[in-house]
Backbone as CSV, one residue per row, in Angstrom:
resi,resn,N_x,N_y,N_z,CA_x,CA_y,CA_z,C_x,C_y,C_z
1,MET,11.191,-13.470,1.800,10.558,-12.245,1.368,10.886,-11.125,2.350
2,THR,10.888,-9.937,1.823,11.166,-8.746,2.610,9.855,-8.025,2.919
3,VAL,9.776,-7.449,4.098,8.635,-6.619,4.459,8.980,-5.178,4.094
4,PHE,8.035,-4.495,3.477,8.207,-3.096,3.097,7.103,-2.254,3.720
5,ALA,7.496,-1.143,4.312,6.545,-0.126,4.760,6.410,0.857,3.606
6,VAL,5.190,1.023,3.124,4.920,1.890,1.981,4.004,3.011,2.441
7,GLU,4.365,4.225,2.080,3.515,5.367,2.384,3.038,5.983,1.077
8,TYR,1.732,6.070,0.932,1.120,6.794,-0.174,0.795,8.201,0.320
9,LEU,1.022,9.194,-0.524,0.587,10.559,-0.253,-0.426,10.954,-1.306
10,TYR,-1.470,11.622,-0.878,-2.545,12.041,-1.771,-2.626,13.557,-1.818
11,ASP,-2.955,14.082,-2.972,-3.228,15.502,-3.134,-4.707,15.722,-2.844
12,ALA,-5.014,16.735,-2.069,-6.416,17.004,-1.700,-7.305,17.185,-2.922
13,SER,-6.745,17.653,-4.027,-7.551,17.897,-5.228,-8.050,16.613,-5.893
14,THR,-7.513,15.465,-5.483,-7.929,14.194,-6.092,-8.938,13.438,-5.237
15,ALA,-9.440,14.051,-4.173,-10.319,13.353,-3.229,-11.556,12.773,-3.912
16,ALA,-12.205,13.531,-4.769,-13.426,13.037,-5.424,-13.104,11.861,-6.335
17,ARG,-12.018,11.943,-7.064,-11.641,10.844,-7.966,-11.245,9.600,-7.161
18,ARG,-10.572,9.793,-6.031,-10.237,8.648,-5.176,-11.496,7.970,-4.666
19,ASP,-12.505,8.763,-4.336,-13.788,8.185,-3.918,-14.352,7.289,-5.017
20,GLU,-14.225,7.706,-6.266,-14.743,6.933,-7.401,-13.980,5.631,-7.608
21,VAL,-12.685,5.645,-7.348,-11.812,4.490,-7.630,-11.626,3.609,-6.392
22,ARG,-12.081,4.078,-5.230,-11.805,3.382,-3.956,-12.231,1.915,-3.955
23,ALA,-13.380,1.587,-4.497,-13.837,0.185,-4.473,-12.866,-0.703,-5.254
24,ASP,-12.383,-0.232,-6.388,-11.404,-1.017,-7.166,-10.081,-1.129,-6.414
25,HIS,-9.650,-0.032,-5.802,-8.415,-0.018,-5.021,-8.514,-1.029,-3.872
26,ARG,-9.617,-1.004,-3.147,-9.773,-1.922,-2.011,-9.951,-3.363,-2.467
27,GLY,-10.563,-3.567,-3.612,-10.648,-4.912,-4.179,-9.278,-5.444,-4.541
28,TRP,-8.451,-4.585,-5.124,-7.081,-4.980,-5.454,-6.321,-5.326,-4.172
29,LEU,-6.453,-4.478,-3.135,-5.787,-4.752,-1.862,-6.234,-6.093,-1.281
30,ALA,-7.527,-6.387,-1.368,-8.033,-7.664,-0.845,-7.393,-8.839,-1.576
31,GLY,-7.236,-8.731,-2.879,-6.594,-9.795,-3.645,-5.138,-9.975,-3.261
32,VAL,-4.435,-8.864,-3.052,-3.034,-8.926,-2.641,-2.937,-9.542,-1.240
33,ALA,-3.868,-9.201,-0.374,-3.891,-9.789,0.975,-4.163,-11.285,0.904
34,ASP,-5.077,-11.693,0.037,-5.391,-13.117,-0.119,-4.174,-13.915,-0.571
35,ARG,-3.287,-13.281,-1.321,-2.057,-13.941,-1.783,-0.960,-13.890,-0.724
36,GLY,-1.236,-13.243,0.415,-0.271,-13.182,1.504,0.768,-12.091,1.354
37,GLN,0.574,-11.154,0.430,1.568,-10.113,0.220,1.240,-8.810,0.940
38,LEU,-0.002,-8.596,1.326,-0.388,-7.398,2.068,-0.629,-7.794,3.508
39,LEU,0.129,-7.183,4.412,0.002,-7.490,5.833,-1.008,-6.587,6.515
40,ALA,-1.040,-5.328,6.123,-1.963,-4.353,6.700,-1.961,-3.113,5.824
41,SER,-3.067,-2.396,5.836,-3.128,-1.123,5.120,-4.254,-0.292,5.693
42,GLY,-4.141,0.998,5.508,-5.207,1.888,5.938,-4.850,3.331,5.705
43,PRO,-5.888,4.142,5.509,-5.668,5.568,5.261,-5.377,6.330,6.548
44,TYR,-4.700,7.446,6.399,-4.528,8.370,7.509,-5.857,9.073,7.746
45,ASP,-6.155,9.361,8.986,-7.424,9.992,9.340,-7.626,11.348,8.677
46,ASP,-6.549,12.058,8.375,-6.681,13.380,7.778,-6.814,13.345,6.252
47,GLY,-6.813,12.138,5.661,-6.989,12.004,4.217,-5.752,12.308,3.390
48,SER,-4.622,12.541,4.043,-3.410,12.927,3.322,-2.666,11.766,2.687
49,GLY,-3.025,10.532,3.033,-2.311,9.388,2.500,-2.695,8.115,3.209
50,ALA,-1.805,7.132,3.098,-2.065,5.827,3.700,-0.744,5.134,3.998
51,LEU,-0.799,4.199,4.923,0.340,3.353,5.250,-0.029,1.925,4.903
52,LEU,0.876,1.245,4.201,0.629,-0.129,3.770,1.870,-0.964,4.077
53,LEU,1.682,-2.179,4.540,2.783,-3.100,4.800,2.668,-4.283,3.846
54,PHE,3.696,-4.456,3.017,3.705,-5.516,2.016,4.865,-6.468,2.239
55,LYS,4.722,-7.670,1.730,5.824,-8.610,1.603,6.097,-8.757,0.115
56,ALA,7.367,-8.658,-0.269,7.756,-8.815,-1.670,9.170,-9.379,-1.712
57,ASP,9.517,-9.996,-2.833,10.853,-10.578,-2.975,11.941,-9.516,-2.879
58,ASP,11.699,-8.357,-3.480,12.682,-7.280,-3.485,11.983,-5.991,-3.899
59,ALA,12.755,-4.903,-3.935,12.177,-3.591,-4.244,11.587,-3.557,-5.652
60,GLU,12.200,-4.237,-6.596,11.678,-4.260,-7.964,10.323,-4.966,-8.026
61,ALA,10.192,-6.070,-7.335,8.909,-6.788,-7.289,7.844,-5.932,-6.617
62,LEU,8.233,-5.199,-5.576,7.284,-4.300,-4.913,6.822,-3.219,-5.879
63,ARG,7.745,-2.596,-6.607,7.372,-1.547,-7.568,6.392,-2.085,-8.605
64,ALA,6.651,-3.289,-9.103,5.747,-3.889,-10.095,4.363,-4.118,-9.493
65,LEU,4.322,-4.584,-8.258,3.047,-4.817,-7.584,2.284,-3.509,-7.405
66,LEU,2.957,-2.478,-6.903,2.303,-1.204,-6.649,1.797,-0.551,-7.933
67,ALA,2.448,-0.823,-9.040,2.019,-0.259,-10.327,0.656,-0.796,-10.747
68,GLU,0.239,-1.925,-10.177,-1.061,-2.527,-10.491,-2.212,-1.911,-9.704
69,ASP,-1.903,-1.177,-8.644,-2.935,-0.582,-7.792,-3.791,0.371,-8.627
70,PRO,-5.106,0.226,-8.614,-5.963,1.145,-9.363,-5.717,2.617,-9.034
71,TYR,-5.330,2.937,-7.805,-4.980,4.320,-7.488,-3.759,4.756,-8.297
72,SER,-2.793,3.866,-8.438,-1.605,4.177,-9.222,-1.954,4.309,-10.700
73,VAL,-2.720,3.357,-11.209,-3.117,3.369,-12.619,-3.851,4.666,-12.962
74,ALA,-4.677,5.150,-12.035,-5.461,6.367,-12.255,-4.684,7.645,-11.936
75,GLY,-3.431,7.511,-11.517,-2.620,8.683,-11.214,-3.025,9.413,-9.947
76,LEU,-3.520,8.686,-8.964,-4.053,9.303,-7.746,-3.076,9.319,-6.573
77,ILE,-1.892,8.795,-6.764,-0.877,8.798,-5.712,0.116,9.896,-6.051
78,SER,0.153,10.950,-5.226,1.019,12.086,-5.542,2.438,11.895,-5.030
79,GLY,2.623,11.005,-4.090,3.944,10.704,-3.554,3.958,9.306,-2.975
80,LEU,5.106,8.656,-3.038,5.209,7.286,-2.543,6.611,7.085,-1.996
81,THR,6.692,6.519,-0.808,7.975,6.085,-0.273,7.840,4.618,0.110
82,SER,8.927,3.898,-0.017,8.946,2.504,0.440,10.290,2.242,1.096
83,THR,10.216,1.529,2.203,11.406,1.230,2.982,11.332,-0.210,3.455
84,ALA,12.411,-0.956,3.245,12.470,-2.310,3.803,12.415,-2.185,5.314
85,TRP,11.657,-3.075,5.941,11.387,-2.968,7.367,11.547,-4.340,8.006
86,SER,12.187,-4.384,9.157,12.415,-5.639,9.877,11.730,-5.600,11.232
87,PRO,10.493,-6.113,11.315,9.816,-6.127,12.601,10.509,-7.099,13.565
88,VAL,10.849,-6.620,14.746,11.545,-7.467,15.718,10.757,-7.693,17.006
89,SER,9.722,-6.886,17.231,8.912,-7.101,18.426,7.481,-6.684,18.126
90,GLY,6.576,-7.131,18.955,5.169,-6.819,18.748,4.440,-7.944,18.043
91,LEU,3.160,-7.729,17.820,2.304,-8.763,17.242,2.743,-9.205,15.851
92,LEU,3.142,-8.272,15.007,3.538,-8.637,13.647,4.845,-9.417,13.607
93,ALA,5.748,-9.134,14.525,7.060,-9.765,14.500,6.964,-11.285,14.582
94,ALA,5.949,-11.787,15.228,5.799,-13.235,15.365,5.532,-13.927,14.028
95,HIS,5.166,-13.177,13.008,4.847,-13.750,11.693,6.043,-13.807,10.755
96,PHE,7.232,-13.414,11.223,8.394,-13.361,10.331,9.546,-14.167,10.870
């Protein structure tokens, strides 16, 4: 499996709706983590987005997974980037 660094970007105008959907979004993340596909995730302190680290077979599998996120389903992600990432040192590197 490949590790992907995913960045979500949020539009400030969707903050209230994100608050409404957050419990479903975090529940989905917990399920993905339980399956071993989510390594870490968390929002930026300024509310502009989030950084998520996933394991997926390939970019297509990652896209399919991200499409299931309640934030994605609700149209709350204004921008998304994903990059294959190879951790070589640090705490996470020991897991690959």
